[in-house]
C-alpha positions in Angstrom: 0.0 0.1 -0.1 1.5 3.5 -1.1 0.1 6.6 -0.1 -0.7 8.9 -3.2 1.6 11.7 -1.8 4.7 9.4 -1.4 7.5 9.5 -3.9 8.7 6.2 -4.9 11.6 5.8 -7.2 10.5 3.6 -10.2 13.7 1.5 -9.7 12.6 0.7 -6.2 11.5 -2.8 -5.1 8.5 -2.9 -2.7 6.8 -5.9 -1.4 5.4 -8.3 0.0 3.7 -6.8 2.6 4.6 -3.0 2.7 3.1 0.1 3.7 4.6 3.6 2.6 3.1 6.6 4.5 2.1 10.2 3.2 5.0 12.3 1.9 7.6 9.5 2.2 10.6 9.3 -0.1 12.1 6.3 -1.3 15.2 6.7 -3.6 16.5 4.4 -6.5 17.4 1.0 -6.1 15.8 0.5 -2.6 14.4 -2.9 -1.5 11.8 -2.7 1.1 9.9 -5.9 2.2 7.5 -6.9 5.1 7.8 -3.3 6.6 5.9 -0.2 7.6 7.4 3.1 6.6 5.4 5.8 8.2 4.8 9.5 6.9 7.8 11.7 6.1 10.5 9.2 6.1 13.4 9.3 3.8 15.3 6.4 2.4 18.4 7.0 0.7 19.5 5.1 -2.6 20.3 1.3 -2.6 19.2 0.8 0.9 17.5 -2.6 2.3 14.8 -2.5 4.7 13.0 -5.9 5.9 11.0 -6.6 8.6 11.2 -3.2 10.0 8.6 -0.4 11.4 10.2 3.2 10.5 8.3 5.9 12.6 7.3 9.4 11.4 10.2 11.3 9.7 12.8 8.8 10.0 15.9 9.2 7.7 17.8 6.3 6.3 21.1 7.1 4.5 22.3 5.5 1.2 23.5 1.8 1.0 22.2 1.1 4.6 20.5 -2.2 5.5 17.8 -2.2 8.3 16.6 -5.7 8.9 15.0 -7.6 11.7 14.8 -11.4 11.6 11.4 -12.7 13.0 11.6 -15.3 15.4 8.9 -18.3 14.6 7.0 -19.1 17.6 7.3 -22.8 17.3 11.0 -22.6 17.6 10.6 -20.9 21.1 8.4 -23.7 22.1 10.8 -26.6 21.1 12.0 -28.1 24.1 14.9 -29.7 22.4 16.2 -26.5 21.2 17.3 -25.2 25.0 16.2 -21.6 24.0 18.9 -19.1 24.8 17.6 -15.4 25.5 20.9 -14.2 23.8 19.3 -15.9 20.4 16.3 -13.5 20.5 15.1 -12.4 17.2 12.6 -9.9 16.1 11.9 -6.7 13.9 13.7 -3.7 13.9 11.9 -0.5 15.1 12.8 3.2 14.6 11.4 5.8 16.8 10.1 9.1 15.4 12.8 11.2 14.0 15.5 8.7 14.4 18.0 8.4 11.5 20.8 6.1 10.3 23.8 7.3 8.3 25.0 5.9 5.1 26.7 2.4 4.8 25.7 0.8 8.1 23.7 -1.9 9.2 21.2 -2.1 12.1 19.8 -5.7 12.8 17.2 -6.8 15.3 17.5 -3.6 17.4 14.9 -1.0 18.7 16.1 2.6 18.0 14.4 5.2 20.4 13.1 8.6 18.9 15.6 11.2 17.5 18.4 9.0 17.9 21.2 9.2 15.4 23.0 6.2 14.3 26.6 6.4 12.8 27.9 2.9 13.4 26.4 -0.5 12.8 24.4 -2.3 15.6 22.9 -5.9 16.2 20.4 -7.1 19.2 20.5 -3.6 20.7 18.1 -1.2 22.4 19.4 2.2 21.3 18.6 4.8 23.9 
């Protein structure tokens, strides 16, 4: 679903399960799958967004990878697997006004509102 006021470059690949909000800008070569991009977000060229919720007015730089890894419920219930909390997986969430600079990777993380990221992170809650 793409809001009529959103600007999506024709070379961007969207889907499955993608919502693009009002006045969002999706650059050339961007790949978005299983994600929500709220109003006013800007995504730089050649970035990858998977299993992520981007809050209002989030800015993602060029060649940046933002990716969550959903954890199937059956793997948590398998008594033979020896579930370890450090193996937790989940979607990536960016709060309102957060930003990620060019050429970094953020995986399985929660980014608080108005936080600016200039390095890669994995499995973190970024305050």
